[in-house]
C-alpha positions as CSV (number, residue, x, y, z in Angstrom):
1,M,-39.8,11.5,-101.0
2,M,-43.3,10.4,-100.3
3,P,-44.4,7.0,-101.7
4,G,-46.3,7.1,-104.8
5,T,-49.7,5.8,-105.4
6,G,-49.0,3.9,-108.9
7,W,-46.9,1.0,-109.6
8,R,-47.1,0.8,-113.4
9,D,-45.2,3.6,-113.6
10,V,-42.0,2.6,-112.0
11,P,-39.0,3.3,-114.7
12,G,-37.4,-0.3,-115.3
13,L,-39.8,-2.8,-113.4
14,H,-40.4,-5.7,-114.8
15,P,-44.2,-6.0,-115.9
16,A,-44.9,-8.7,-113.8
17,L,-44.2,-7.3,-110.6
18,A,-46.6,-4.2,-111.8
19,I,-49.2,-6.7,-112.7
20,A,-49.3,-8.6,-109.8
21,A,-49.2,-5.9,-107.5
22,E,-51.9,-4.5,-109.0
23,A,-54.0,-7.5,-108.8
24,S,-53.2,-7.9,-105.4
25,V,-54.3,-4.9,-104.1
26,T,-57.4,-5.2,-106.3
27,A,-58.3,-8.5,-105.1
28,V,-57.9,-8.0,-101.2
29,N,-59.9,-4.8,-101.1
30,D,-63.1,-6.2,-103.2
31,A,-62.9,-9.5,-100.9
32,R,-62.8,-7.4,-97.7
33,L,-66.0,-5.6,-99.4
34,R,-67.9,-8.8,-99.8
35,L,-66.7,-11.4,-96.9
36,G,-66.6,-10.6,-93.4
37,P,-63.6,-10.8,-90.8
38,G,-64.7,-14.9,-89.7
39,D,-64.5,-15.8,-93.7
40,L,-61.8,-14.0,-94.7
41,A,-59.7,-15.7,-92.1
42,E,-61.3,-19.3,-92.3
43,P,-58.3,-21.7,-93.1
44,V,-59.0,-23.4,-96.4
45,A,-56.2,-25.4,-97.4
46,M,-52.4,-26.0,-96.0
47,G,-49.7,-23.5,-98.1
48,A,-46.4,-24.6,-99.6
49,D,-44.8,-23.2,-96.6
50,A,-46.3,-25.8,-94.8
51,T,-48.6,-23.0,-92.6
52,P,-52.3,-23.0,-93.2
53,T,-53.7,-21.1,-96.0
54,M,-56.6,-18.0,-95.3
55,R,-59.2,-17.7,-97.6
56,V,-58.3,-14.3,-98.1
57,D,-54.8,-15.6,-99.2
58,R,-56.2,-18.3,-101.6
59,I,-58.5,-15.4,-103.3
60,V,-55.5,-12.9,-103.4
61,E,-52.9,-15.4,-104.8
62,D,-55.5,-17.2,-107.4
63,A,-55.6,-13.6,-108.9
64,I,-52.2,-12.8,-109.1
65,L,-51.3,-16.3,-110.7
66,S,-53.9,-15.3,-113.2
67,A,-53.3,-11.8,-113.8
68,V,-48.9,-12.9,-114.1
69,E,-49.5,-15.9,-116.7
70,G,-49.3,-14.1,-119.9
71,T,-45.8,-13.0,-118.7
72,G,-44.0,-16.2,-118.6
73,V,-42.0,-15.8,-115.4
74,N,-41.2,-18.8,-113.1
75,I,-43.3,-18.1,-109.8
76,L,-42.1,-18.9,-106.4
77,T,-45.4,-18.1,-104.3
78,E,-46.5,-18.3,-100.7
79,E,-49.5,-20.8,-101.1
80,S,-48.4,-22.3,-104.6
81,G,-45.3,-22.8,-104.1
82,W,-42.8,-23.5,-107.2
83,I,-44.5,-23.0,-110.5
84,D,-41.2,-23.7,-113.5
85,R,-42.2,-21.7,-116.5
86,G,-38.3,-22.3,-117.5
87,S,-37.6,-18.4,-117.7
88,A,-34.5,-17.1,-116.3
89,Y,-37.0,-14.8,-114.7
90,T,-38.4,-15.6,-111.1
91,L,-41.4,-13.8,-109.5
92,V,-40.5,-14.4,-105.7
93,M,-43.7,-13.1,-104.1
94,D,-46.0,-12.6,-100.7
95,P,-49.2,-12.4,-102.5
96,L,-50.8,-10.8,-99.1
97,D,-48.4,-10.3,-96.2
98,G,-49.8,-9.7,-92.9
99,S,-53.2,-11.9,-94.0
100,A,-54.3,-11.7,-90.1
101,N,-54.3,-8.3,-90.2
102,A,-56.0,-7.9,-93.8
103,A,-59.1,-10.4,-92.4
104,A,-59.6,-8.8,-89.2
105,G,-59.6,-4.9,-90.9
106,V,-56.3,-4.1,-89.3
107,P,-55.3,-2.1,-92.4
108,L,-51.8,-3.2,-92.4
109,S,-50.9,-5.6,-94.9
110,A,-48.9,-5.8,-98.1
111,F,-48.2,-7.1,-101.4
112,S,-44.6,-7.7,-101.6
113,A,-42.5,-9.4,-104.6
114,A,-38.7,-9.5,-105.5
115,L,-37.6,-10.4,-109.3
116,A,-34.6,-12.8,-109.6
117,T,-32.9,-12.8,-112.7
118,D,-30.6,-15.9,-113.4
119,G,-31.0,-16.4,-109.2
120,E,-30.1,-13.2,-108.1
121,F,-32.2,-10.6,-106.6
122,T,-32.4,-7.6,-109.3
123,Q,-36.0,-5.9,-108.7
124,A,-38.5,-5.2,-105.8
125,L,-41.7,-3.8,-105.3
126,T,-43.7,-3.8,-102.0
127,V,-47.5,-2.1,-102.2
128,W,-49.8,-1.1,-99.0
129,T,-52.6,-2.8,-99.9
130,E,-54.9,-0.5,-97.7
131,T,-53.1,3.0,-99.6
132,G,-51.4,1.8,-102.7
133,W,-48.4,3.2,-101.4
134,R,-45.7,1.8,-102.9
135,W,-41.9,1.4,-102.3
136,S,-39.7,-0.4,-105.4
137,A,-35.7,-0.5,-106.6
138,A,-34.2,-1.9,-109.7
139,G,-30.9,-3.0,-109.3
140,D,-29.1,-0.6,-106.8
141,T,-31.5,2.2,-107.8
142,S,-34.2,3.0,-105.8
143,S,-37.4,5.5,-106.2
144,G,-36.0,8.0,-104.2
145,L,-35.8,5.4,-100.7
146,R,-32.9,6.4,-98.3
147,T,-32.7,4.9,-94.7
148,S,-31.8,7.0,-91.6
149,G,-28.2,5.9,-91.7
150,R,-28.5,5.0,-87.7
151,T,-25.2,3.0,-87.2
152,S,-25.8,1.8,-83.6
153,L,-28.9,0.0,-81.1
154,D,-28.9,1.9,-78.5
155,G,-31.5,4.2,-79.0
156,A,-32.8,2.9,-82.3
157,A,-36.3,2.9,-83.3
158,L,-36.9,-1.2,-83.9
159,S,-39.7,-3.0,-84.8
160,L,-39.9,-6.7,-84.2
161,L,-42.1,-9.9,-84.3
162,R,-44.1,-10.8,-81.3
163,P,-41.9,-11.9,-78.5
164,H,-42.8,-15.9,-77.8
165,P,-42.8,-16.2,-74.2
166,A,-43.0,-20.1,-74.6
167,N,-39.5,-20.2,-76.3
168,P,-37.3,-18.7,-73.4
169,Q,-34.1,-18.3,-75.7
170,A,-36.1,-15.9,-78.3
171,S,-38.1,-14.0,-75.9
172,A,-34.5,-13.5,-73.8
173,A,-33.0,-12.4,-77.4
174,W,-36.4,-10.1,-77.8
175,W,-35.7,-8.6,-74.9
176,R,-32.1,-7.7,-74.8
177,A,-33.0,-5.5,-78.0
178,V,-35.9,-4.1,-76.6
179,E,-33.6,-3.0,-73.7
180,R,-31.6,-1.1,-76.0
181,A,-33.9,0.8,-78.1
182,A,-35.9,3.9,-77.7
183,R,-39.0,2.9,-79.9
184,V,-40.3,-0.7,-80.0
185,R,-43.7,-1.4,-82.7
186,I,-45.1,-4.9,-83.6
187,L,-46.8,-4.0,-86.5
188,S,-47.6,-7.7,-87.7
189,S,-46.5,-7.3,-91.4
190,S,-42.6,-7.9,-92.1
191,C,-43.0,-6.7,-95.4
192,L,-44.5,-3.6,-94.7
193,E,-41.8,-3.4,-91.4
194,A,-38.9,-3.9,-94.0
195,A,-40.2,-1.1,-96.3
196,L,-40.2,1.6,-93.4
197,V,-36.6,0.4,-92.9
198,A,-36.0,1.3,-96.4
199,T,-37.7,4.7,-96.5
200,G,-36.0,6.1,-93.0
201,A,-38.8,6.0,-90.8
202,T,-37.8,3.2,-88.5
203,D,-34.2,1.7,-87.9
204,A,-34.3,-1.7,-87.8
205,F,-36.7,-4.8,-88.3
206,A,-36.3,-8.1,-86.9
207,D,-37.1,-11.7,-86.1
208,A,-35.7,-12.3,-82.4
209,C,-34.8,-15.8,-83.0
210,T,-37.5,-17.5,-83.9
211,D,-36.6,-18.7,-87.5
212,T,-40.3,-17.1,-88.6
213,H,-39.5,-15.8,-91.9
214,R,-39.5,-17.4,-95.2
215,L,-37.8,-16.2,-98.5
216,V,-41.3,-14.6,-99.8
217,D,-40.8,-12.2,-96.4
218,L,-37.4,-11.0,-97.0
219,A,-37.0,-11.4,-101.2
220,S,-38.2,-7.9,-101.6
221,A,-36.4,-6.6,-98.6
222,V,-33.1,-7.8,-99.6
223,V,-33.2,-5.5,-102.7
224,L,-35.1,-2.4,-101.5
225,V,-33.2,-1.9,-98.6
226,R,-29.9,-2.6,-100.3
227,A,-31.0,0.4,-102.7
228,A,-31.9,2.5,-100.0
229,G,-28.3,2.2,-98.1
230,G,-29.3,-0.4,-95.6
231,A,-28.6,-4.3,-95.3
232,V,-30.6,-7.4,-94.7
233,R,-28.8,-10.4,-92.6
234,D,-29.9,-13.8,-90.8
235,V,-29.5,-14.0,-87.0
236,H,-27.5,-17.0,-87.5
237,G,-25.4,-16.0,-90.4
238,R,-27.0,-18.3,-92.9
239,P,-27.2,-16.5,-96.6
240,I,-30.9,-15.1,-98.2
241,E,-30.7,-16.4,-101.4
242,L,-33.1,-17.5,-103.9
243,D,-34.3,-21.4,-103.1
244,T,-37.8,-22.8,-104.4
245,D,-38.2,-24.8,-100.6
246,L,-40.7,-22.3,-98.5
247,T,-40.0,-24.9,-95.6
248,R,-36.5,-23.4,-95.2
249,R,-37.0,-20.6,-92.4
250,W,-34.6,-17.4,-91.5
251,S,-34.7,-14.9,-88.1
252,G,-34.4,-11.7,-90.9
253,V,-32.5,-8.8,-89.8
254,V,-33.2,-5.7,-91.9
255,A,-31.7,-2.6,-90.7
256,A,-30.9,1.1,-92.0
257,T,-27.1,0.4,-92.5
258,P,-24.5,-2.9,-92.3
259,E,-22.9,-1.8,-88.9
260,L,-27.0,-2.0,-87.2
261,A,-27.5,-5.0,-89.1
262,D,-24.6,-6.6,-88.1
263,E,-25.1,-5.3,-84.0
264,L,-28.6,-6.3,-83.9
265,A,-28.1,-9.5,-85.6
266,D,-25.3,-10.4,-82.9
267,C,-27.0,-8.7,-79.8
268,L,-30.1,-11.3,-80.7
269,A,-27.5,-14.3,-81.2
270,Q,-25.7,-13.8,-78.1
271,A,-28.9,-13.6,-76.1
272,W,-30.2,-16.5,-77.8
273,R,-26.9,-18.9,-77.1
274,A,-26.8,-17.4,-73.2
275,A,-30.3,-18.4,-72.4
276,A,-29.7,-22.0,-73.8
């Protein structure tokens, strides 16, 4: 099934997900019309995740927070952090994943969010901001998503975060996975790359032991990929669970099957340990 171009018509999704997605897509595309790459990329603050906030990040997150205020859900978001409204529902969101792409005019950025119900991730929505394509899941039911079903790393199509030459262990892990893959892509948008695993367009996506991923990068994938038949792991075995501390990090592995997720995580971890 091809991705849909609407998100308000997705059966079973909490309204906060749809409202937030619509606000994100509108805000980022409007910002690109009004501002140049330098203005969009300008650091304007330090986010709750302890990384610099670009102007485009601030514009998009502010638009979302204003739009979802009436829904009453708690918010965990990249720039502002934890907003507690005493609800059983928490929206864990990356308002604009691939901010550097968005600012530069590279059309590979996304809104991505998961809804946690009493602490458990139950729903998710990822939207490609430049096209409006969306991928969603509610519970264990996805909107037509199905992974490739690949179980072996050898010959797989991988998407990876960039290698880190200043980190010999991470570089060794990255190259070990690359050597076994048939195809490798670096798109610089973790949420889009995870969604592509859920659609079967690629077999797996991983951060090769750099502990770059925050919860907002992985929360949507936990729901989307699980509903599509795949699995999400951490290279070092740490559980990916709701936590309001956005300084926590994971080396996430998103794969078409549990078998491939385990094999890729083990391959990366072994190479990382061997290079120590």
